[in-house]
C-alpha positions in Angstrom: 211.9 42.1 65.4 208.7 41.3 67.5 206.6 43.2 65.1 208.3 41.7 62.1 207.5 38.1 63.5 203.9 39.0 64.1 203.7 40.4 60.6 205.3 37.4 59.0 202.9 35.1 60.5 200.1 37.0 58.6 200.5 34.8 55.3 199.1 37.7 53.2 202.1 39.9 53.8 204.9 39.9 51.2 208.5 40.0 52.6 209.4 43.4 51.3 206.1 44.8 52.9 207.1 43.3 56.2 210.7 44.7 55.7 209.3 48.2 55.0 206.9 48.1 57.9 209.9 47.6 60.4 212.2 50.1 58.8 214.3 48.4 56.2 214.5 49.4 52.5 215.2 45.9 51.0 214.1 42.4 51.9 217.7 41.3 51.8 218.9 43.8 54.5 215.9 42.7 56.6 216.5 38.9 56.1 220.0 39.5 57.2 219.2 41.3 60.3 216.3 38.9 61.1 218.7 35.9 60.9 221.2 37.8 63.1 218.6 38.6 65.8 216.3 35.5 65.5 218.8 32.8 64.4 216.9 31.8 61.2 215.8 33.6 58.1 212.2 34.6 57.8 211.3 31.5 55.8 213.0 29.1 58.2 211.4 31.0 61.0 208.0 30.4 59.6 208.5 26.8 58.7 209.9 26.0 62.2 207.2 28.1 63.9 204.4 26.3 62.3 205.9 22.9 62.6 206.5 23.4 66.3 202.9 24.6 67.1 201.6 21.2 67.3 204.4 19.8 69.4 204.0 22.2 72.3 
């Protein structure tokens, strides 16, 4: 998921492309696994990550 988190931060990547890059055939399966591991779905992760950058 570390690689997925890095790829997600590259805004030019589509979710399905990130999912396939880390071994998932569907974005739905990837999103479910991502949420299980990270605690947020990919969209929430990005929103939270970029909001928190200014408050560190």
